[in-house]
C-alpha positions as CSV (number, residue, x, y, z in Angstrom):
1,M,60.8,165.1,38.4
2,S,62.1,164.2,35.0
3,W,63.0,166.1,31.9
4,M,63.7,164.9,28.3
5,V,66.6,166.4,27.0
6,T,67.1,165.9,23.1
7,L,70.6,167.1,21.8
8,L,71.9,167.5,18.2
9,A,74.9,165.5,17.0
10,T,77.4,165.9,14.6
11,D,75.8,162.6,12.6
12,G,72.8,164.9,12.1
13,R,70.3,162.8,14.5
14,R,68.9,164.0,17.6
15,Y,69.6,161.9,20.7
16,A,67.2,161.9,23.5
17,Y,68.4,161.7,27.0
18,R,66.0,161.6,30.5
19,V,67.5,163.8,33.0
20,H,66.2,163.8,37.0
21,A,66.5,167.0,38.6
22,P,64.0,168.9,41.0
23,A,61.2,171.3,39.8
24,G,63.4,174.3,40.3
25,A,66.4,173.5,38.8
26,L,68.0,175.6,36.1
27,L,67.7,174.5,32.5
28,G,71.5,175.0,31.6
29,D,72.3,172.5,34.4
30,V,69.8,170.2,32.9
31,F,71.4,170.7,29.5
32,W,74.8,170.1,30.7
33,S,73.8,166.9,32.9
34,A,72.5,165.5,29.2
35,F,75.4,166.5,27.5
36,H,77.8,164.9,29.6
37,C,76.0,162.0,29.5
38,H,75.9,162.0,26.0
39,D,79.8,162.9,25.9
40,E,80.6,159.9,27.8
41,G,78.8,157.4,25.5
42,P,79.7,156.0,21.9
43,H,77.8,158.6,20.2
44,P,79.3,160.8,17.8
45,R,79.8,164.5,19.2
46,A,77.0,166.5,20.5
47,S,76.1,170.1,20.0
48,D,77.2,172.0,23.4
49,S,74.8,174.9,22.0
50,F,72.1,175.2,24.6
51,D,70.1,177.0,21.8
52,L,70.1,173.7,19.8
53,A,68.7,171.3,22.6
54,E,65.2,170.8,22.9
55,I,64.3,170.9,27.0
56,R,61.1,169.6,28.0
57,H,59.6,168.6,31.4
58,I,57.9,165.2,31.8
59,P,54.7,165.6,34.0
60,A,54.3,163.5,37.3
61,G,53.1,160.2,36.5
62,R,54.6,160.0,33.1
63,E,57.9,159.3,34.0
64,H,57.5,155.6,33.2
65,L,57.7,156.9,29.3
66,T,60.3,155.0,27.3
67,I,62.6,157.5,25.2
68,H,63.5,156.5,21.9
69,Q,66.7,157.5,19.6
70,H,64.9,159.0,16.7
């Protein structure tokens, strides 16, 4: 199962990450997976505020979607 997590960074951009986690995963765990992936990359610091993140489930069969930075 996949989740889309969008994080707000200090440069004002939103960075989207696909997180693979079970259907029953806690949203906080999904958020932290995306946050740590972002934090280890070359991008500006992301907000660690759970409330500023957008977390969406990607329905089965749609996991092939490509995620673009915007």
